[in-house]
N, C-alpha and C positions, 0 to 999 in steps of 0.2 A: 279664915272665916270667909264664907261665900258672900253673904250679905246679911242685913239686919232689917227687920220690918216690925212696925207697931201694927197690932190688930186689937179690935175690940174684945172686951170680956165675952166668953162664950162662942167666940168665931174660931173656926179651925183655920189655922194658917196654911197657906199653900205656897209651893214653890216649884218651878220647872225642875225636872230631874237634872241633877249635875253630870257633868262628864269628867272621867278621869283619864288622863293621857296613857294610851297603851304604850308597852314597852317591847323590846325584842322577845322578852321571855313571856309577858302576860298580856292578855286582853282583859279590859276591865268593863263590868257591867253594872250599872247602878242597881243596888239591891233594896234600897229603902232608907228610912231614917231611924236613928236610934236616939232616944226612945221613940216608940211610935207616936206619930203626930196626934194631938188631942186638942179639945177646946181650950182656949186660952183662959187660964185662971190666974196667971202671974207670968213673971218672966220665965222663959224656957229656952234651953239650947238643944238643938237637934244636930246630930252628926250624921253626915252621909256615909253609907256603907256600900261597899262594892264587892262583888264576886270576882276573883281572880281566876282566869282560865288560861292554863299553860298553852302557849302557842305550839303549833305543829307546823313544820316545814317539809317541802317536798325535797326528798333526796333521790337522786337518780344515778345509776351506775351504768356506764356505756362501755362497749368493747371499742378498740382503737378505730374501728370503721364507722363508728357513731350508732351501731345497733344497740338498742336498750336492752340490758340484761335484768335490771331491777329497778323499780321506781315505787317508793312509798312515802307517806307522810311520817315524820319522826318528830317526837316531842323534843322541844327545847332543852338542851343539857344533857341528852342522852348520846351515846355513841352509836352511829348508824352501823348496821351490820350489812356488809356487801354479799352478793351471791357467792356461790362456790367459785373458786379460782377458774377464770375463763381459759380456754385453750386457743391456740392459733394453729392452723394447719401448716405443716411443714412444706416447704417448696423443695425442688431439686437441690437448690443451693443451700438452704438454711433450715435448721430446726429451731423452734421458738419455745421460750420458756416464759411463764407469767412472772412479771418483776414487781408488780404492785399497781397501786391507783395513783394517778395525778389529778389534782394535788392530793397530798396524803390525807387520808381519811381523818376527820377531826370532830370533836363534840359539835352537836347541832347548835348553831346560834343564828342560822338563816338558811334559806334554800341553797342547795349545792349539787353540782354535778361532778361525778368522779369518772375518769376515763382509764381503762385498762392499758398497761404498758408491757411490753415484752422485751426480753434480751434475745439476740440471735447468735447462733453458733453455726459455722460452716459444717456442713454435713460431711461424713466420711463414707467412703465406699469402698468395698473389698474388691479389689482388681486381681483376677487370677489368671495366670498364663497355664495353658493346658498343652499336652502334647497331642498328636493325632489320635490317641487312644483315649482321649479325655482324662488322662492321668494328670494330677496337678504338678506343674513344675515349680511354681512359686505362686505365693498369695500374700498380698499385703493391703492394708488400708491406705487410701489417698484422700486428701481432702478435696472438696470440690474445686475445681480449677488447676489443681496439680497435674503434672504429666507424670505418668507411671514410667518407672525404669524397668526396661525389659531385662530378663535374667540373661546369662550367657547363652549363646545360640545352642539349643538342644542337639544332641547327637543320637542318630538312628543307626543301629548296627547294620553293617552291610551284610548282604546275603551272597550266596554263590552267583545268583543271577543278577543282583542290583547293587549299585553303589548309591548311597544316599547323601545328598547335600542340602543343608538347611536352606529353604527358600523364603522364609519370612513368615509373618503372622497373618491370620485370616482377616484381621481388622487392623487399621492403621493405629498406631499409637498416638493418642491425643488427650487433650486436657480432660480430666475426669468431669463428666456432668451427669453421672448416674451409674448404676451397676453395669458391668459388662465383663465378658470373658474374652481372652485373646487365645486363639489356638493356632498351632503351627500348621 
């Protein structure tokens, strides 16, 4: 009961509009009295009625660098739908794969921001050793940072005029930091 009042016969009772406490799920707006307020002709009881409106909350999806990918208001109790899985550009050292959202996407009960996370994997590069005619001597994948192992020194057939001795590779053998070829 909000309160009680005595009014004279034939007078229409009045009362300030009551307020109902909002919840996380609903916002309440006073809709009127039931039954409709009328001139007093005897004892009467009126009940406040309220319209409940489902609350919506701002849900934001961001890339790991803070770039906003999607933002929208989603109704309480619904599962937000993120954007298409984002991608992260590979570096010379790593390839990246979308791993999910942090925190885990959950049913809406309040405003929330979700951030993309990625897993990384060392990139592999094909290292090819070529002879002086650009014929492949050996070819193997190495992970970024690994040092390739050179094949046995190549042999070039001697001719009547020349004797050939392997003199080394055209590039120094070093840790892999991208694709490259080594030629004799």
